[in-house]
All heavy atoms as an XYZ file, in Angstrom:
956
protein
N      34.069    201.999     86.480
C      35.062    201.015     86.073
C      36.266    201.019     87.017
O      36.755    199.972     87.376
C      35.491    201.313     84.635
C      36.560    200.419     84.146
S      35.824    199.065     83.258
C      37.217    198.429     82.470
N      36.750    202.189     87.412
C      37.898    202.236     88.311
C      37.552    201.662     89.673
O      38.408    201.128     90.351
C      38.435    203.669     88.473
O      37.398    204.499     88.967
C      38.980    204.193     87.174
N      36.274    201.759     90.091
C      35.871    201.159     91.358
C      35.977    199.638     91.289
O      36.373    198.991     92.255
C      34.444    201.568     91.718
C      34.335    203.038     92.070
C      32.899    203.459     92.309
O      32.044    202.573     92.508
O      32.642    204.663     92.299
N      35.631    199.044     90.138
C      35.718    197.589     89.977
C      37.165    197.135     90.030
O      37.484    196.113     90.641
C      35.075    197.161     88.655
N      38.060    197.901     89.435
C      39.483    197.557     89.471
C      39.999    197.651     90.895
O      40.736    196.802     91.366
C      40.298    198.463     88.522
C      39.902    198.171     87.080
C      41.791    198.268     88.730
C      40.481    199.116     86.068
N      39.586    198.673     91.614
C      40.029    198.849     92.989
C      39.586    197.679     93.863
O      40.308    197.248     94.750
C      39.500    200.163     93.547
N      38.405    197.148     93.623
C      37.904    196.019     94.409
C      38.797    194.804     94.224
O      39.097    194.076     95.162
C      36.437    195.694     94.021
C      36.008    194.365     94.615
C      35.516    196.815     94.457
N      39.265    194.578     92.995
C      40.102    193.410     92.722
C      41.562    193.625     93.091
O      42.286    192.688     93.326
C      39.997    193.016     91.243
C      38.663    192.430     90.898
C      37.761    193.122     90.130
C      38.297    191.186     91.379
C      36.528    192.591     89.828
C      37.067    190.641     91.082
C      36.177    191.355     90.308
N      42.000    194.864     93.154
C      43.408    195.096     93.454
C      43.707    195.096     94.945
O      44.823    194.867     95.338
C      43.878    196.409     92.831
O      43.202    197.484     93.434
N      42.722    195.361     95.799
C      42.925    195.349     97.248
C      42.159    194.190     97.852
O      40.936    194.213     97.881
C      42.435    196.651     97.872
C      43.410    197.779     97.729
C      42.912    199.008     98.429
N      41.831    199.551     97.592
C      40.797    200.234     98.051
N      40.673    200.484     99.316
N      39.881    200.688     97.243
N      42.847    193.169     98.344
C      42.132    192.057     98.953
C      41.438    192.514    100.234
O      41.948    193.353    100.971
C      43.211    191.023     99.250
C      44.497    191.739     99.127
C      44.270    192.984     98.344
N      40.280    191.955    100.467
C      39.531    192.288    101.675
C      40.241    191.715    102.896
O      41.105    190.848    102.789
C      38.118    191.717    101.571
O      38.187    190.299    101.557
N      39.843    192.200    104.062
C      40.453    191.723    105.304
C      40.291    190.211    105.460
O      41.259    189.529    105.816
C      39.864    192.471    106.499
N      39.095    189.640    105.188
C      38.981    188.177    105.303
C      39.909    187.430    104.339
O      40.463    186.400    104.679
C      37.511    187.896    104.996
C      36.792    189.162    105.313
C      37.776    190.253    104.987
N      40.099    187.970    103.149
C      40.999    187.314    102.183
C      42.449    187.411    102.644
O      43.216    186.471    102.490
C      40.855    187.919    100.790
C      39.602    187.488    100.106
C      39.552    188.058     98.723
N      38.277    187.758     98.134
C      38.122    187.280     96.927
N      39.168    187.087     96.152
N      36.919    187.031     96.472
N      42.833    188.561    103.193
C      44.197    188.708    103.710
C      44.426    187.756    104.871
O      45.471    187.126    104.980
C      44.460    190.154    104.138
C      44.653    191.115    102.982
C      45.204    192.459    103.442
N      44.411    193.072    104.491
C      43.476    194.009    104.315
N      43.223    194.444    103.098
N      42.818    194.509    105.341
N      43.411    187.624    105.740
C      43.520    186.708    106.867
C      43.640    185.269    106.381
O      44.481    184.506    106.860
C      42.313    186.853    107.803
C      42.297    185.907    109.004
C      43.529    186.116    109.876
C      41.024    186.087    109.804
N      42.817    184.896    105.400
C      42.875    183.538    104.855
C      44.234    183.263    104.228
O      44.814    182.192    104.415
C      41.756    183.328    103.833
N      44.761    184.238    103.492
C      46.078    184.070    102.864
C      47.163    183.932    103.926
O      48.065    183.093    103.811
C      46.379    185.243    101.938
N      47.063    184.737    104.992
C      48.057    184.660    106.067
C      47.990    183.312    106.770
O      49.022    182.710    107.092
C      47.839    185.794    107.065
N      46.778    182.818    107.013
C      46.626    181.507    107.653
C      47.158    180.390    106.770
O      47.801    179.464    107.259
C      45.163    181.261    108.019
C      44.617    182.106    109.171
C      43.124    181.888    109.320
C      45.347    181.798    110.457
N      46.893    180.487    105.474
C      47.395    179.479    104.544
C      48.923    179.484    104.530
O      49.560    178.431    104.626
C      46.861    179.728    103.133
C      47.366    178.791    102.045
C      46.921    177.357    102.337
C      46.873    179.228    100.690
N      49.513    180.646    104.460
C      50.970    180.758    104.464
C      51.557    180.228    105.765
O      52.552    179.509    105.772
C      51.389    182.214    104.234
C      52.877    182.476    104.137
C      53.487    181.696    102.988
C      53.139    183.953    103.952
N      50.917    180.565    106.886
C      51.379    180.074    108.185
C      51.308    178.552    108.241
O      52.231    177.891    108.715
C      50.537    180.695    109.324
O      50.662    182.107    109.251
C      50.994    180.201    110.680
N      50.210    177.994    107.736
C      50.058    176.535    107.720
C      51.106    175.861    106.862
O      51.664    174.828    107.231
N      51.393    176.438    105.691
C      52.418    175.866    104.811
C      53.785    175.908    105.473
O      54.547    174.939    105.412
C      52.450    176.604    103.476
C      51.285    176.354    102.543
C      51.355    177.297    101.344
C      51.237    174.920    102.090
N      54.102    177.025    106.106
C      55.396    177.133    106.795
C      55.492    176.119    107.932
O      56.520    175.468    108.112
C      55.603    178.539    107.332
S      55.882    179.757    106.035
N      54.414    175.957    108.688
C      54.413    174.990    109.790
C      54.596    173.572    109.265
O      55.331    172.768    109.844
C      53.119    175.102    110.587
N      53.947    173.263    108.142
C      54.083    171.922    107.568
C      55.512    171.667    107.109
O      56.055    170.578    107.312
C      53.111    171.748    106.402
N      56.134    172.664    106.495
C      57.517    172.501    106.045
C      58.463    172.322    107.224
O      59.389    171.524    107.169
C      57.943    173.696    105.195
C      57.344    173.761    103.805
C      57.695    175.087    103.144
C      57.791    172.603    102.949
N      58.235    173.080    108.284
C      59.100    172.970    109.455
C      58.892    171.656    110.189
O      59.815    171.123    110.795
C      58.863    174.144    110.403
C      59.330    175.500    109.888
C      58.876    176.602    110.833
C      60.828    175.530    109.707
N      57.681    171.113    110.135
C      57.385    169.864    110.833
C      57.903    168.644    110.074
O      58.126    167.594    110.661
C      55.882    169.724    111.046
N      58.101    168.782    108.762
C      58.566    167.643    107.958
C      59.999    167.311    108.341
O      60.846    168.196    108.441
C      58.491    167.993    106.472
N      60.302    166.036    108.571
C      61.674    165.683    108.932
C      62.607    165.881    107.752
O      62.297    165.474    106.645
C      61.582    164.199    109.309
C      60.356    163.701    108.626
C      59.436    164.886    108.502
N      63.731    166.542    107.953
C      64.666    166.730    106.846
C      65.277    165.407    106.425
O      65.329    164.448    107.185
C      65.724    167.678    107.424
C      65.606    167.543    108.904
C      64.178    167.151    109.190
N      65.726    165.381    105.185
C      66.313    164.155    104.633
C      67.481    163.669    105.487
O      67.639    162.477    105.719
C      66.782    164.417    103.200
N      68.279    164.593    105.986
C      69.440    164.205    106.790
C      69.006    163.495    108.066
O      69.590    162.503    108.464
C      70.281    165.421    107.140
C      71.487    165.063    107.982
C      72.351    166.232    108.217
N      72.887    166.625    106.931
C      74.056    167.210    106.776
N      74.798    167.476    107.800
N      74.487    167.531    105.594
N      67.944    163.976    108.702
C      67.475    163.347    109.946
C      67.024    161.924    109.670
O      67.305    161.011    110.446
C      66.337    164.162    110.551
N      66.322    161.703    108.564
C      65.883    160.351    108.224
C      67.080    159.442    107.968
O      67.126    158.299    108.429
C      64.979    160.378    106.991
N      68.060    159.965    107.254
C      69.235    159.157    106.951
C      70.034    158.867    108.212
O      70.496    157.744    108.427
C      70.116    159.868    105.922
N      70.194    159.884    109.065
C      70.978    159.687    110.277
C      70.246    158.789    111.274
O      70.868    158.170    112.133
C      71.309    161.034    110.909
C      72.350    161.795    110.097
C      72.604    163.189    110.626
O      71.917    163.619    111.563
O      73.499    163.852    110.079
N      68.921    158.722    111.159
C      68.150    157.874    112.065
C      68.280    156.406    111.668
O      67.719    155.540    112.316
C      66.684    158.291    112.059
N      69.017    156.120    110.615
C      69.237    154.742    110.214
C      68.146    154.189    109.321
O      68.028    152.986    109.179
N      67.325    155.072    108.730
C      66.277    154.607    107.827
C      66.956    154.013    106.609
O      67.742    154.655    105.945
C      65.348    155.772    107.420
C      64.342    155.313    106.385
C      64.655    156.344    108.634
N      66.676    152.763    106.371
C      67.298    152.096    105.244
C      66.294    151.140    104.632
O      65.424    150.629    105.323
C      68.569    151.424    105.727
O      68.623    150.074    105.495
N      66.399    150.916    103.343
C      65.464    150.001    102.677
C      65.585    148.579    103.233
O      66.623    148.200    103.788
C      65.897    150.043    101.211
C      66.766    151.241    101.077
C      67.356    151.499    102.424
N      64.522    147.819    103.050
C      64.542    146.406    103.436
C      65.652    145.700    102.657
O      66.048    146.161    101.579
C      63.190    145.776    103.133
N      66.178    144.586    103.165
C      67.324    143.924    102.520
C      67.149    143.630    101.030
O      68.064    143.894    100.245
C      67.494    142.643    103.327
C      66.981    142.998    104.681
C      65.830    143.944    104.439
N      65.991    143.134    100.611
C      65.797    142.817     99.190
C      65.819    144.086     98.348
O      66.438    144.125     97.278
C      64.489    142.064     98.984
N      65.149    145.139     98.829
C      65.134    146.406     98.091
C      66.518    147.034     98.096
O      66.963    147.604     97.098
C      64.096    147.353     98.713
C      64.019    148.707     98.054
C      63.538    148.641     96.628
N      63.427    149.993     96.080
C      63.636    150.298     94.827
N      63.903    149.351     93.942
N      63.535    151.533     94.409
N      67.218    146.924     99.208
C      68.583    147.457     99.305
C      69.461    146.815     98.239
O      70.229    147.491     97.560
C      69.127    147.210    100.711
C      70.387    147.936    101.006
C      70.787    147.930    102.480
N      70.652    146.640    103.143
C      69.841    146.397    104.172
N      69.085    147.346    104.670
N      69.798    145.204    104.724
N      69.346    145.496     98.051
C      70.134    144.799     97.026
C      69.782    145.306     95.629
O      70.668    145.505     94.786
C      69.915    143.295     97.131
N      68.494    145.557     95.375
C      68.068    146.094     94.073
C      68.677    147.478     93.837
O      69.159    147.771     92.742
C      66.545    146.232     94.015
C      65.781    144.947     93.967
C      64.269    145.178     94.100
O      63.826    146.351     94.156
O      63.536    144.185     94.144
N      68.625    148.312     94.866
C      69.150    149.676     94.731
C      70.653    149.652     94.512
O      71.178    150.377     93.654
C      68.781    150.528     95.961
C      67.262    150.731     96.021
C      69.499    151.872     95.922
C      66.777    151.349     97.322
N      71.358    148.830     95.247
C      72.817    148.734     95.085
C      73.152    148.301     93.662
O      74.017    148.889     93.012
C      73.427    147.780     96.124
C      73.344    148.413     97.513
C      74.871    147.419     95.772
C      73.695    147.484     98.650
N      72.447    147.316     93.159
C      72.672    146.843     91.785
C      72.384    147.973     90.793
O      73.153    148.216     89.865
C      71.790    145.624     91.522
C      72.153    144.820     90.321
C      71.420    143.467     90.193
N      70.156    143.329     90.911
C      69.986    142.749     92.114
N      71.030    142.261     92.747
N      68.798    142.655     92.676
N      71.270    148.682     90.993
C      70.898    149.771     90.095
C      71.951    150.880     90.121
O      72.381    151.366     89.070
C      69.533    150.343     90.495
C      69.072    151.473     89.596
S      67.463    152.118     90.063
C      67.839    152.875     91.633
N      72.384    151.277     91.310
C      73.384    152.345     91.416
C      74.688    151.911     90.767
O      75.296    152.671     90.002
C      73.597    152.760     92.895
C      74.788    153.692     93.040
C      72.331    153.415     93.449
N      75.137    150.694     91.055
C      76.389    150.211     90.462
C      76.326    150.227     88.938
O      77.283    150.651     88.281
C      76.698    148.789     90.943
C      77.170    148.741     92.358
C      78.680    148.733     92.380
N      79.131    148.947     93.742
C      80.153    149.697     94.041
N      80.833    150.301     93.114
N      80.525    149.851     95.285
N      75.207    149.770     88.362
C      75.093    149.682     86.903
C      74.713    151.016     86.265
O      75.399    151.501     85.376
C      74.069    148.608     86.516
C      74.468    147.212     86.925
C      75.815    146.800     86.354
O      76.049    146.899     85.159
N      76.703    146.353     87.211
N      73.593    151.597     86.714
C      73.071    152.790     86.050
C      73.878    154.040     86.366
O      74.228    154.793     85.460
C      71.596    152.998     86.409
C      70.718    151.866     85.881
O      71.051    151.292     84.830
O      69.705    151.557     86.529
N      74.158    154.281     87.633
C      74.946    155.462     87.990
C      76.395    155.278     87.531
O      77.026    156.214     87.054
C      74.883    155.726     89.489
S      73.208    156.011     90.103
N      76.883    154.037     87.675
C      78.256    153.735     87.274
C      78.504    153.945     85.795
O      79.629    154.231     85.386
N      77.452    153.841     84.970
C      77.648    154.020     83.530
C      78.062    155.456     83.194
O      78.737    155.676     82.192
C      76.396    153.625     82.752
O      75.335    154.504     83.033
N      77.683    156.418     84.019
C      78.103    157.809     83.785
C      79.182    158.274     84.760
O      80.050    159.052     84.386
C      76.904    158.758     83.906
S      75.773    158.666     82.515
N      79.090    157.824     86.002
C      80.013    158.300     87.034
C      81.220    157.382     87.194
O      82.038    157.608     88.080
C      79.278    158.429     88.375
C      78.238    159.500     88.357
N      78.542    160.833     88.550
C      76.890    159.446     88.172
C      77.430    161.545     88.492
N      76.410    160.731     88.257
N      81.327    156.381     86.346
C      82.429    155.430     86.420
C      82.056    154.252     87.283
O      81.403    154.413     88.314
N      82.423    153.074     86.862
C      82.042    151.860     87.581
C      82.612    151.819     88.995
O      82.082    151.144     89.860
C      82.446    150.613     86.794
C      81.739    150.501     85.440
S      79.945    150.633     85.542
C      79.538    149.002     86.133
N      83.663    152.586     89.253
C      84.200    152.686     90.617
C      83.868    154.056     91.218
O      84.427    154.424     92.247
C      85.724    152.462     90.615
O      86.324    153.433     89.768
C      86.075    151.062     90.149
N      82.979    154.789     90.552
C      82.505    156.101     90.992
C      83.605    157.151     91.053
O      83.478    158.148     91.760
C      81.762    156.015     92.334
C      80.575    155.105     92.288
C      80.488    154.030     93.136
C      79.538    155.319     91.395
C      79.387    153.175     93.109
C      78.439    154.481     91.349
C      78.360    153.415     92.206
N      84.680    156.946     90.298
C      85.780    157.915     90.295
C      85.619    158.960     89.199
O      86.515    159.762     88.973
C      87.122    157.195     90.165
C      87.438    156.379     91.404
C      88.759    155.688     91.321
C      88.999    154.885     92.591
N      90.162    154.048     92.512
N      84.455    158.962     88.539
C      84.163    159.963     87.527
C      84.177    159.395     86.137
O      84.727    158.332     85.874
N      83.531    160.076     85.245
C      83.408    159.708     83.842
C      82.692    160.861     83.168
O      83.113    162.007     83.294
N      81.568    160.578     82.533
C      80.742    161.651     81.986
C      80.273    162.551     83.139
O      80.276    163.757     83.044
C      79.524    161.065     81.253
C      78.482    162.065     80.762
C      79.071    163.001     79.731
C      77.266    161.352     80.200
N      79.906    161.917     84.254
C      79.508    162.658     85.455
C      80.670    162.744     86.420
O      81.667    162.031     86.292
N      80.548    163.598     87.424
C      81.643    163.760     88.392
C      81.819    162.539     89.286
O      80.947    161.673     89.364
C      81.209    164.973     89.215
C      79.732    165.029     89.075
C      79.415    164.475     87.717
N      82.929    162.489     89.970
C      83.219    161.404     90.908
C      82.197    161.416     92.045
O      81.717    162.473     92.459
C      84.626    161.567     91.475
N      81.865    160.218     92.523
C      80.931    160.056     93.642
C      81.600    159.338     94.803
O      80.957    158.599     95.541
C      79.695    159.279     93.183
C      78.861    159.921     92.076
C      77.704    159.019     91.684
C      78.369    161.297     92.487
N      82.874    159.565     94.967
C      83.622    158.948     96.063
C      83.392    159.752     97.345
O      83.005    160.928     97.280
C      85.126    158.927     95.745
O      85.560    160.279     95.579
C      85.429    158.118     94.488
N      83.648    159.152     98.508
C      83.505    159.916     99.754
C      84.341    161.201     99.748
O      83.884    162.236    100.227
C      83.985    158.935    100.823
C      83.705    157.590    100.256
C      83.962    157.745     98.771
N      85.528    161.136     99.175
C      86.395    162.319     99.122
C      85.770    163.417     98.256
O      85.815    164.594     98.603
C      87.778    161.958     98.566
C      88.541    160.939     99.395
C      88.080    159.485     99.180
O      87.487    159.159     98.141
O      88.319    158.687    100.106
N      85.197    163.024     97.116
C      84.599    164.006     96.207
C      83.322    164.615     96.792
O      82.998    165.767     96.501
C      84.296    163.357     94.859
N      82.619    163.852     97.617
C      81.346    164.324     98.185
C      81.516    165.016     99.538
O      80.565    165.630    100.036
C      80.381    163.153     98.320
C      80.009    162.446     97.010
C      79.118    161.245     97.297
C      79.348    163.405     96.041
N      82.698    164.923    100.121
C      82.946    165.505    101.445
C      82.603    166.994    101.442
O      82.968    167.731    100.534
C      84.403    165.307    101.851
N      81.875    167.407    102.458
C      81.528    168.811    102.613
C      80.326    169.265    101.813
O      79.896    170.401    101.944
N      79.775    168.393    100.991
C      78.595    168.767    100.216
C      77.340    168.423    101.025
O      77.291    167.402    101.706
C      78.593    168.042     98.878
C      79.752    168.498     98.011
C      79.631    167.992     96.602
C      80.577    168.720     95.716
N      81.773    168.170     95.380
N      76.310    169.261    100.967
C      75.112    169.001    101.764
C      74.350    167.766    101.278
O      74.056    167.639    100.094
C      74.254    170.249    101.579
C      75.057    171.221    100.801
C      76.249    170.508    100.243
N      74.073    166.862    102.201
C      73.365    165.634    101.857
C      72.018    165.933    101.200
O      71.626    165.258    100.245
C      73.170    164.764    103.094
C      72.540    163.410    102.760
S      72.221    162.366    104.176
C      73.844    162.206    104.867
N      71.299    166.940    101.703
C      69.986    167.262    101.151
C      70.081    167.661     99.679
O      69.247    167.274     98.870
C      69.327    168.393    101.949
C      68.975    168.022    103.370
C      70.123    168.236    104.359
O      71.252    168.591    103.948
O      69.891    168.014    105.559
N      71.097    168.429     99.345
C      71.287    168.869     97.968
C      71.629    167.688     97.058
O      71.112    167.569     95.945
C      72.394    169.916     97.915
O      72.666    170.291     96.595
N      72.501    166.818     97.537
C      72.877    165.641     96.745
C      71.675    164.717     96.553
O      71.453    164.202     95.455
C      74.022    164.897     97.427
C      75.350    165.666     97.519
C      76.326    164.926     98.418
C      75.932    165.902     96.146
N      70.876    164.516     97.608
C      69.689    163.658     97.497
C      68.691    164.267     96.522
O      68.064    163.543     95.733
C      69.052    163.450     98.869
N      68.547    165.589     96.535
C      67.653    166.251     95.583
C      68.148    166.059     94.161
O      67.349    165.857     93.235
C      67.532    167.739     95.918
N      69.452    166.092     93.962
C      70.010    165.857     92.626
C      69.696    164.446     92.155
O      69.308    164.246     91.005
C      71.529    166.100     92.620
O      71.766    167.477     92.915
C      72.147    165.752     91.276
N      69.837    163.473     93.034
C      69.501    162.082     92.664
C      68.017    161.986     92.335
O      67.631    161.420     91.314
C      69.870    161.102     93.807
C      69.334    159.708     93.525
C      71.372    161.068     94.016
N      67.182    162.533     93.181
C      65.735    162.374     93.030
C      65.181    163.177     91.849
O      64.397    162.661     91.064
C      65.028    162.782     94.324
C      63.591    162.368     94.371
C      63.252    161.033     94.550
C      62.584    163.296     94.253
C      61.927    160.641     94.601
C      61.250    162.907     94.303
C      60.915    161.576     94.477
N      65.603    164.445     91.706
C      65.032    165.326     90.684
C      65.891    165.478     89.436
O      65.431    166.020     88.433
C      64.785    166.721     91.268
C      63.771    166.726     92.377
C      64.159    166.912     93.695
C      62.423    166.530     92.119
C      63.230    166.919     94.721
C      61.481    166.528     93.140
C      61.894    166.725     94.436
O      60.977    166.722     95.452
N      67.144    165.038     89.472
C      68.035    165.224     88.338
C      68.545    166.653     88.281
O      68.317    167.446     89.186
N      69.258    166.958     87.199
C      69.765    168.316     86.984
C      69.412    168.730     85.567
O      69.993    168.203     84.605
C      71.281    168.362     87.154
C      71.694    168.192     88.565
C      72.762    169.154     88.886
N      73.004    169.074     90.325
C      73.866    169.804     90.927
N      74.593    170.639     90.256
N      74.018    169.704     92.213
N      68.479    169.644     85.455
C      68.068    170.114     84.124
C      69.256    170.733     83.410
O      70.105    171.365     84.020
C      66.944    171.130     84.256
C      65.661    170.484     84.705
C      64.515    171.443     84.707
C      63.303    170.662     85.191
N      62.077    171.347     85.044
N      69.312    170.499     82.115
C      70.393    171.056     81.310
C      71.678    170.241     81.361
O      72.683    170.637     80.807
N      71.628    169.104     82.067
C      72.787    168.208     82.135
C      72.311    166.793     81.819
O      71.106    166.529     81.787
C      73.433    168.202     83.542
O      72.591    167.471     84.448
C      73.661    169.613     84.063
N      73.217    165.858     81.633
C      72.802    164.470     81.396
C      72.241    163.773     82.650
O      71.742    162.663     82.551
C      74.094    163.768     80.947
C      75.000    164.854     80.501
C      74.639    166.056     81.326
N      72.289    164.421     83.829
C      71.813    163.797     85.063
C      70.296    163.722     85.066
O      69.608    164.732     85.189
C      72.299    164.590     86.283
C      71.820    164.049     87.616
S      72.474    162.403     87.948
C      71.535    161.963     89.391
N      69.748    162.487     84.941
C      68.285    162.334     84.911
C      67.709    162.275     86.325
O      68.425    161.988     87.289
C      68.102    160.979     84.222
C      69.283    160.190     84.681
C      70.426    161.199     84.754
N      66.414    162.518     86.449
C      65.776    162.308     87.744
C      65.558    160.810     87.962
O      65.226    160.079     87.034
C      64.436    163.034     87.596
C      64.146    163.016     86.132
C      65.494    163.049     85.453
N      65.751    160.357     89.177
C      65.530    158.948     89.505
C      64.252    158.761     90.314
O      64.031    157.703     90.909
C      66.756    158.400     90.249
C      67.915    158.294     89.316
C      68.895    159.208     89.120
C      68.176    157.247     88.390
N      69.766    158.781     88.139
C      69.337    157.578     87.675
C      67.523    156.040     88.093
C      69.869    156.760     86.686
C      68.058    155.226     87.109
C      69.212    155.592     86.419
N      63.393    159.793     90.308
C      62.165    159.749     91.092
C      61.209    158.640     90.648
O      60.377    158.215     91.444
C      61.452    161.102     91.039
O      61.218    161.488     89.699
N      61.340    158.157     89.433
C      60.469    157.055     88.998
C      60.999    155.703     89.486
O      60.277    154.710     89.456
C      60.342    157.044     87.469
O      61.597    156.777     86.872
N      62.232    155.671     89.955
C      62.845    154.412     90.397
C      63.102    154.364     91.900
O      63.250    153.291     92.465
C      64.191    154.212     89.680
C      64.116    154.254     88.175
S      63.314    152.830     87.488
C      64.597    151.635     87.642
N      63.202    155.532     92.534
C      63.540    155.623     93.955
C      62.575    156.554     94.677
O      62.131    157.549     94.104
C      64.951    156.206     94.140
C      66.132    155.466     93.563
C      67.383    156.333     93.643
C      66.343    154.157     94.304
N      62.318    156.271     95.924
C      61.596    157.221     96.769
C      62.598    158.268     97.244
O      63.817    158.086     97.106
C      60.978    156.503     97.965
O      61.999    156.064     98.851
N      62.107    159.344     97.833
C      63.021    160.364     98.364
C      63.896    159.780     99.474
O      65.082    160.085     99.552
C      62.243    161.570     98.881
C      61.658    162.403     97.747
C      61.009    163.668     98.243
O      61.741    164.553     98.730
O      59.783    163.770     98.129
N      63.307    158.925    100.310
C      64.091    158.292    101.390
C      65.171    157.394    100.807
O      66.294    157.355    101.324
C      63.171    157.500    102.314
N      64.856    156.684     99.731
C      65.861    155.819     99.095
C      66.964    156.647     98.454
O      68.139    156.280     98.512
C      65.199    154.904     98.061
C      64.332    153.831     98.690
C      63.495    153.069     97.694
O      63.217    153.580     96.575
O      63.084    151.947     98.038
N      66.608    157.783     97.848
C      67.619    158.668     97.260
C      68.559    159.175     98.353
O      69.778    159.225     98.171
C      66.961    159.838     96.528
N      67.999    159.511     99.508
C      68.814    159.950    100.634
C      69.717    158.820    101.103
O      70.895    159.037    101.396
C      67.922    160.447    101.790
O      67.155    161.553    101.305
C      68.750    160.880    102.990
N      69.189    157.607    101.163
C      69.992    156.450    101.570
C      71.153    156.237    100.597
O      72.282    155.967    101.017
C      69.112    155.198    101.653
C      69.862    153.994    102.091
C      70.173    153.641    103.370
C      70.434    152.986    101.257
N      70.892    152.476    103.378
C      71.069    152.044    102.093
C      70.464    152.775     99.880
C      71.731    150.928    101.604
C      71.120    151.656     99.391
C      71.743    150.750    100.250
N      70.886    156.368     99.291
C      71.942    156.206     98.278
C      73.056    157.220     98.538
O      74.243    156.870     98.551
C      71.378    156.357     96.846
C      72.497    156.531     95.821
C      70.503    155.168     96.488
N      72.688    158.472     98.758
C      73.696    159.510     99.006
C      74.474    159.199    100.279
O      75.706    159.318    100.312
C      73.039    160.902     99.076
C      74.029    161.951     99.574
C      72.487    161.290     97.716
N      73.776    158.774    101.304
C      74.450    158.421    102.557
C      75.476    157.322    102.302
O      76.606    157.396    102.803
C      73.416    157.959    103.582
C      74.026    157.591    104.913
C      72.981    157.048    105.881
O      71.998    156.436    105.468
N      73.198    157.268    107.153
N      75.112    156.319    101.520
C      76.029    155.217    101.219
C      77.210    155.700    100.382
O      78.347    155.285    100.611
C      75.292    154.079    100.508
C      74.178    153.458    101.322
C      74.627    153.042    102.696
O      75.567    152.283    102.864
N      73.955    153.566    103.711
N      76.942    156.563     99.408
C      78.031    157.104     98.589
C      79.005    157.905     99.442
O      80.223    157.829     99.241
C      77.472    157.982     97.464
C      76.770    157.245     96.323
C      75.992    158.227     95.453
C      77.761    156.444     95.492
N      78.484    158.644    100.402
C      79.348    159.457    101.268
C      80.209    158.590    102.193
O      81.258    159.025    102.648
C      78.509    160.449    102.077
C      77.879    161.520    101.202
S      76.849    162.661    102.125
C      77.947    164.087    102.136
N      79.768    157.372    102.426
C      80.533    156.426    103.273
C      81.434    155.526    102.455
O      82.328    154.873    102.994
C      79.562    155.525    104.031
C      78.784    156.225    105.084
C      77.886    155.230    105.770
N      77.160    155.868    106.845
C      76.179    155.302    107.494
N      75.788    154.086    107.186
N      75.577    155.943    108.466
N      81.157    155.389    101.185
C      81.845    154.427    100.323
C      80.817    153.380     99.955
O      80.396    152.587    100.802
N      80.365    153.402     98.729
C      79.211    152.587     98.328
C      79.505    151.096     98.495
O      80.561    150.619     98.128
C      78.805    152.896     96.887
C      77.378    152.578     96.615
C      76.379    153.406     97.116
C      77.031    151.456     95.906
C      75.040    153.106     96.894
C      75.704    151.151     95.685
C      74.710    151.986     96.180
N      78.526    150.348     99.054
C      78.726    148.904     99.285
C      78.835    148.111     97.982
O      78.310    148.526     96.956
C      77.485    148.483    100.077
C      76.487    149.563     99.866
C      77.234    150.811     99.494
N      79.508    146.978     98.069
C      79.684    146.119     96.894
C      78.503    145.201     96.638
O      78.280    144.784     95.529
C      80.944    145.268     97.047
C      82.202    146.117     96.936
O      82.206    147.068     96.143
O      83.169    145.817     97.651
N      77.768    144.853     97.698
C      76.668    143.900     97.518
C      75.471    144.365     98.315
O      75.474    145.412     98.933
C      77.119    142.511     98.004
O      77.326    142.555     99.405
N      74.426    143.537     98.313
C      73.200    143.869     99.009
C      73.261    143.616    100.496
O      72.257    143.729    101.181
N      74.393    143.259    101.039
C      74.485    142.966    102.479
C      74.659    144.214    103.302
O      75.205    145.164    102.968
C      75.643    142.008    102.741
C      75.425    140.694    102.033
O      74.280    140.249    101.888
N      76.487    140.085    101.568
């Protein structure tokens, strides 16, 4: 019986190699993926019609908690001054995934990750008034 336990507790050399290769591949994939900031800084932006939809959604839905002028309400202020110095990737993740244990819902059913990054980029600049 102890021999059977020993077999399962020590992975064989081929299994260790496979695990190492899998881990290496995952790390390479993560490093190769463009970060949200690079996509945003590269000027990736939604098409004009979608941009207008997103602006309307942010003004109405986000504004209902963060204030219609984004100066705060139930949620914190989303003005350029309030967001200054905060990592864009973290803010985009908050938009996309929400914040568990808070009223901040995930917007992943309404926005792509690139769109969430675009929203944060716009908020950091001063959110536009219209779809232009």
